[in-house]
N, C-alpha and C positions, 0 to 999 in steps of 0.2 A: 667638240673635238678638243680644243685647247682647255686644259684644266680637268678634262674627264678622261680622254683617251691618251693624250700626250702631255708630258710635263714640259711645256714650252714657255711658261711664264718668265723665266730669267732672260730668255732671248727676246721676247716682246718688250720687256722692261728696258733692256739695253738699247733696243732700236728706238723706242720712244724717247729715252733720255738723249740720244744722239740728235734726233730731229729737233727736240726742244732746245738743246744746247746751241744748235746752229742758229736758232732764232733768239737766243738770249733769254730763254724761259726756263725756270726751274721746273723739274718734273720729279716729284717725290714718290716714294713707295705708296703713300696714301693716295696720291693722285692716280697711280697705276691701279691700285685695288678698286678704285671707283670706276675704272673702265671695263671691268670684267663683264663680258656678255654684250657689250655695246659695239656699234659699228664705228669705223674710223671717222666719218663726217661728224657724228655726234661727239666723239671724243675730242676732235680738233676744235669744234665750236665751243665746247665746255672748258677745255684746258688751255687753249691758245688764245682765241679771240672770237667773239660772236659776230664781229664785223668782217671777218675774213671772206674773201670771194670764193664762189664755188670752184673756180679754176685753181685757185691756190690750195684749197682743201684737197682737190684731186691730186695735185702735185705732191703735197706733203704726205698724203696717204700712200701714194705710190712709192715715194722715197722710203717711208717707214717700212713697208712690206718688203721692199728689195733688201733693206738692211737686215730685217728679220730672217729672210731666207738665206742670206749670206752667213749670218751668225749661226743659224740653227743647223745648217747642212752638216751631216755626219754626227750630229750630237743629239738626235731625237730619241727619247726613251719613253716607253709606255708606262702608265701608272700600274701598280700591282693589281693583278686580277683581271685587267681589261681584256687581254687577248683570250684568256680562257673563257670569259663570259661571252665575248663575241662569237667564238667558235661553238660554244654550247647553244647559243640562240640560233645560230645558223643550222646546227645539227637538228634542233627541234623545229626547224622550218618556220621560224618567226620572220616576218618581214622587218627589214631594218632600213632606216634612213639616217644619214649623217647631216645634221643641220648646224651650220657654223656662220658666225658673223664675219668670217675672214674671206679673202679672195680665193677663188678656185685654185690658183697657183699654190697657195699655202696648203690647201687640202690635199692636192696631188703630191706635194713634197712629203707630207707626213704619212699619208696612207701608203705611198710607195715605199717609204723608208721602213715602215712597220709591216709591210706586206699584207695589208688588210683591205686593199682596194676592192677585191671581188666579193667582200662580205656584205656590202651595202647594195640595196636595190635601187636607191636613188640618193642623190646628194643635193643639198640646198646650200648655196654660197651667198655671199653678200650681194652680188649683182642680180640674184634671182628675186629679190624682194625690194619693196620701196621703203619699208619701215623695219627697224631693228628691234630687238628685245628691249623692253618687256612687251612690245607689240607681238601678238601671236602669229603674225603673217607667215613667218618661216616654218613654224611647226604645222600650221594648217595646210600650207602648200605641200609639205612632206606627206601628210596624211592623205591628201588628195592624190598625190602621185602613187602612193602605196595602195590606194583603193580601199582604205579603211576609215571607219568613223573616228573622229577625235576621241570619243569616249572609250574607244578600244586601244588607245595609245598610252604607252608609258614613256615619259621623257626622263633621261638621266642627265642631270645638270650639276654644275659646281657654282654657278653664278647666281646672285640674287635676282638680277634682271631676267636670267634664263628660267628660274623657278616661276617667277611671276608670268612670264610669257607662256609657260606650260599651263598654268592654272587659267590664264586668260583664254587659252585655246580649248578649255574644257577637258584637258588631259590629266592623267595621273602623273605624279612626279616623284622620282627618287633623287635626293640630293646627296652628293658626296662631299665631305669636308676637305677637299684638296686645297681650296683657296680661301674658304671662309669658315669660321667656327659654326657649330651646329645651331646656336641661338639665332644667327642671322639667316638661316635657311629654313626656319620653322614653318614657312608656308607650304613646304613640300609634304607629300603624304607620308614619306619615310625619309629619315636622314641616317646615313651610314658614314663611318670613318674610312672605309676602304671598299672598293668593288670586289675585293677578295672574298667578302662574305655574301655577295649578291649572286644568286643562282637563277636559273629559269623559274624555279618554284617561287623564289622571292618576288619576281616580277609578276607572275601569275597571281600571287596573293594580294598584291597591291591593286590589281584590277577588280578583285572580287570582295 
């Protein structure tokens, strides 16, 4: 969702910076880029402290997401081509799942803001899985809920961890260079600079 459907990176970055600042920790753009596709507990353990308690991790994660939603409200915009692609896939009767490392509250905020809630057959949020990307658990759960084999799935990702999760799940992957340059996404089956050039036929061709 973040980085593929919605251009939310600036809001997440501001929220992380505020949480880090409150603890006297520097949080740079490089730190932020390292977090793409990962879940909050992993990010906090990596960037804040490995000795932090589970209770404090939960508290910091909740604070960060509350800040994100406060900052992002009324400012959410889709990436170019996304809405047309989703509508085209729905018209072609493709099953679709939204898999995100973020809380369901964030998903609801973004999907309602962009009026795309009804386009997805199922949604997988952070609390639905035990392990985040690059572990394939989220994508495999989505395939199970959709009732399709992993080999019949195409994942659209922007994050390195997300591309690896897709490949670990035995799925095809289209990577879009919204947050990383093409050379860092080369594990994907296809890399594009914008979803404006991705069609139903593009996705079908990746499967075959």
